[in-house]
N, C-alpha and C positions, 0 to 999 in steps of 0.2 A: 761860205755856206749857212754859217749859224743854225747848225742843225739841232741845238737844243731847242730853239724857238721853233723852228720848222715842226719839230715832233709834237707840238701843242696843237698843231693845225693837222698835220698828216704824217704819217708814217708809212705809208703805202698798203695798208690794210685793205684787203679784197682786190689785190693785183697780183698776178701770177706772172713770174718771169722764168722764160725757157732758158736754161744756160746749155748750151752746146759746146762741149768741152771735152775734157780728159774724164769727165765722171765728177760727181758730187759725192763726197763723204758725209753722209746725213747722221753720223755719229760723233761729230766733233762737238765740243761743248757750246759753241756758238751756233750750230745749226739743227741740234736736237729740236724737233717738233717744226721744223723751218722747211723741210724738204718733202714735197708730195710724192706720191707714187707716180712712176714714169707710166703713162696711159697706153703705151704701145705692145707690141708682143714681138718675139723673135729677136732679131738683131738689135731693133729699136730699143727695147728694154733689157738687154741683155748687159748685168753688172752696171747699170745706170748709176747706182751709189758706191761703184767700187773704182776709185779715182787711182790711176796708175801712176800720176805724175805730181799730183798736188796743185796744179794750176786752175783746175776747175771748181775744186773746194774753195780756194783762195777768191776767185771772182765771186763764188756763191755768197760768200761771208761778207765780201766788201759790198754787195748788193743788199743782202737782207740778214747778215749775222746779228744776234742778240747781244754778244759782248758776253754772255754768261761764261763763267769759267775763266775768266781772263782772256777770252777770246776776242778776236775783232767785232766790234759793233759796226755794222753796216751802214750806208745811209738812208735805207729804207727798211729798218728792222721789222716792220709790220706786213711787208710783202712775203709771198711764198715762192719757193723755187721749184721749179720742174725740171729735172735731170735730162740730159741726152748726151751719152757718151759715144765718142766719134773717133775714128783711127787717125792718131798724129803719130809722127816719128817717134816719139819716145815710146811708143807701144811697140815692142820688139818681139814678143811672144807671137808665133806664127799661128797657133790656134787661136789666141785671142783676137788677133787680127781679122780672122775668117769670120769670128761671130760678132763683131762689132761693127755698128753702123757706119757708113759714109757720111760726110757732111752732108751731101744733096738729101740723103734719105732722112737724116735727122731733122733737117730744116723742114721737110714736108710734112713729117710727123708732127713738129710743133706747131706748124700751121694748122693741122688740122684738131690740136687739143685747144684748150680753153685760155690758154696762157695769152696774154695780151702783148707781151714784148718778148723778144727774141735778142739774147745775147751773144754774140760771135766774136770771141776774142781769138780769132784765127785767120789766116789768108794765105793767099799764093798769088804768084805773079803773072799767070795767065788765066785767060778766061776758061772756065769750065761749064759746056754748054748744059750738063746736068744741075749743077749748082745755080746757074743763071735762071733755070727754069723752075728750081725750086723756090727761088728767091720771088720769081713773079708770082707763084703760087701762093706763097705766104703774103703777098702784098694784097692779092686779091682777096685774102681772107681778112684783110683790115689788120695785119700785125705791124707793130712798130719795131723795126730792126735796127739793131747798132752794132758796128764792126770796127775793129781798130784799122788805122790807114797804115801801120807798119813801122818798124823800128830800124831801117837801113837807110836813113837819110845821109848819113857820112859816107856811105858807099854807093850803091845804084840808085837809090831813089826810084824804083819802078812803081808804076801802078799797081795797087794793091787790090786783090778782091778777096771777099766779097763787099769789101767795103766800097769799091768804084761802081757797083751795080746800081741800076736805078731802082728806086725803093728802099735803099739801105743807107743809114745816116753814117757817114765816115768820122770816127772822132780821133783828133789828135791829142797828143800829150803836151801840157805846160808844168812849168816849175812854180814856186811859190810865189814869184813876181809877176807870173801871167804871162811870161815869155816862153814861145814855143822850145821843146826840149830838143836838144841838139840831135837826138837820134829819132825823132818823130817825122816821118815822111810828109812830103808836101806835093799839093797839086790841085786841081780844080775838083777833086772828089772829097776833099777836106770840108765837112759840113759843121762841125762845132769840135770844141776842144775842152778839156777837163783835165785836172790835177792827174799827173803820171809818174811823179817822183817820190822818192822817201817813203814808201809804203810798206808795212809789215805783212809778208805774206808766208805760206806753209814753205819750209825749206825744201821738202820733198814729200813722197807718199808714205813715208813712216809715221807723219803727223805728230811727231814729238815735240817739235819747236818751230816757233816763227822766225824768220830771217828778216832783218831790217834792210832798208834802203833797196827795197822791191821798185823797179821802174819799169815804164813800157806803156804802149797805147792798149794793152790789154786791160790794165787797171782803169785807166781814163774811159774805155767802154762800159766797164762795170759801174762807174759813176754816173755815166749817161744814162744808162738803163735805170739805176736808182732814182735818179732826177726825174726821169719820165714816170716811175711808178708813183713817186709822190704827188706829183701833180694830177695824174690819172685818178689815183685815189680820192683827190679833193674835189675832182670833177669827173664822176664816173659816168656821165652822160656823153663826154666827149669821145670823138673818134680820134684814131691814129693821128690823122692829119692836124687836128685841133690841138691835141697834146704837143706835138713836134711844133707847131706855128708859135705857141705860146713859149717854148723853150728858145726858138730862134730869135723872137721879139725881145725877150727878156736878157739875151745872152751878153756879157761885158765885152763891149769892143770900143775902139777909138777910130772907126772907119765907117764910111755909110754902109747901111746894110744892103743896099744895092750893089755893092762891091765886095762881096765877100773875100777874105783873103785866103790865100793858097797855103797858109800855114796854120791858121786858127778858125778858118771857115767865118760863120756868122760871130764868133766869139766865144767866150768862156762861159760855160753853163751855170746858171744861178736860179734854180728853182724857188730860192727864197723870195724873189722879186714878184713873183705871181701868188706865192702862198701867203706872204707876210704883208704884201704891199698892195695885191690885186692888180699888178702889172700885167700886160699881155692882153691880145685879143684873140680868141679863139679862130675866128672867122669861119670860112664855109668847111662843112664837115666833109666834103667830097672832092676837095681841091689839094693836091700836094703843094705845101708852102715853098718847096725848093723848086720843083719844075713849073710850078702855076698850072698845070695840067689837072683834068678832071680824072678822078681815080674811079675804078670799076667798084660796083656795090659789091661788098663782101661777100664771097660765095659765087660769083659768076666765072666764068670760064676766062683766064687771062688769055691775052694775045700772044702770038709766038713771032717775035720780032727777031731779025738777024741780030747775033751779038756785036755791040759796039763798045768802044771805049768811053771813058768819063768825058771826053771832048767830043763825042759823036762820030769819031772816024773809026774805020774798020780795024778790028783787033784781031791778031792771031790766036785760035782757039785750039784746044786740044782735049781728048776726052779725059777724065778723071784719072784713068789707069796710066796716062802717058803725064800727067801732071806733078810736078814736085810743090807740095803745100805745107805750109807750118801755119801755127796758131800765133794771134798777135798776142803773145804772151809778154812775161816779164822776167827780167834776171833778177835774182835776189843777190844782194851783196851786204855782208856784214862790215861795218865799218870799224867796229872793234876787233874784228877778226873772230869772233865768236858769236853762235846763234843765242838768241834772247828769245823769252816768252814775253809777247808783247800783250798788255791789257790796253788794247788801242782802239780808239774811236775813229771810225772812217767817216770823216766829213769830207775828206778830199782824197784822191788816190789813182793809181794807174798801173797798168799791166799790159802785155801785148803777146799775141800769138800768132805764129805762121805756119805754113805747110811743106811737107817733106815728098820724097819719091815712093815708087812703087804704086800699088793700085789704091788710088784715092788715099794717100797717105798724108795726112797733115800733121803738122809738128808746132808747138807753142812757139810763138816768135820771141826771140831773146835778143837783148841789145848787145 
């Protein structure tokens, strides 16, 4: 990443990242002054800065933490976070569930905000028409969306949503050598990869200490969002298509760009190649660099296409109330058996979140 050199060129200043997750604790030492007010009302704004799990706060710090007070320093410390709290499996309080937004509602609200990037470290194994419609709406608003592809490669390796929806960049996890992580799911919906192992994250919602060995595609997603913030900050006139095209062009790979990998997509994300070396061409502002299809002008009414899988075939659908969803989160493990407070620089990272049962119940994805 060469983060120290990158920060001399771009810190993500001027870019806002919507973190749709378990909430974001804005009072941690690393996030003080980094979290903007949730612009919504009712369920959308309810307890947006009250994180009931610690996952959302970890993602926010990996993206834009300042590192103050011995906390995590994110890859884009100049960016700002807009928090959106959603119902995940870890939220067990019935009254809290009733007042907390569904993922689809939160994505729609984020689409109506001035956040340019939407980070979604969560997912589920079946298509949710409400969520798919929300993604289309956000895409029509010109948002750049990232989601973890899932952590179940060792078991079922089902297609994961929202990572597999059109308009969402599916992010897989890699280890220090650049090899795909064993838990990282694979398929045609994998678009990019980022570091996803050995990351410090908050142990729980008490926010007393960090745990080491955090891993999952959640963290990878946060690193991808932060990378996009760095590039967009340096090129504020670009569209989401142009930022993404440069990230795809400059990704590290040993295979032809015309043949993306089912494990690492177009390769490992490397914002430094553009920011420090001027590599990558933005290309057409209104053409999706993955589908090569023209995208609607921001603000136009999105089309209502029938749900399809990543491969284009028909896919079973269910209402949110019938679907088990979890966040593309990460599991924290302590190699020494004890929790440690990490004064950490996040130049590489990864987490994962999935979804659970009940009405629109989503949970953080764990390895």
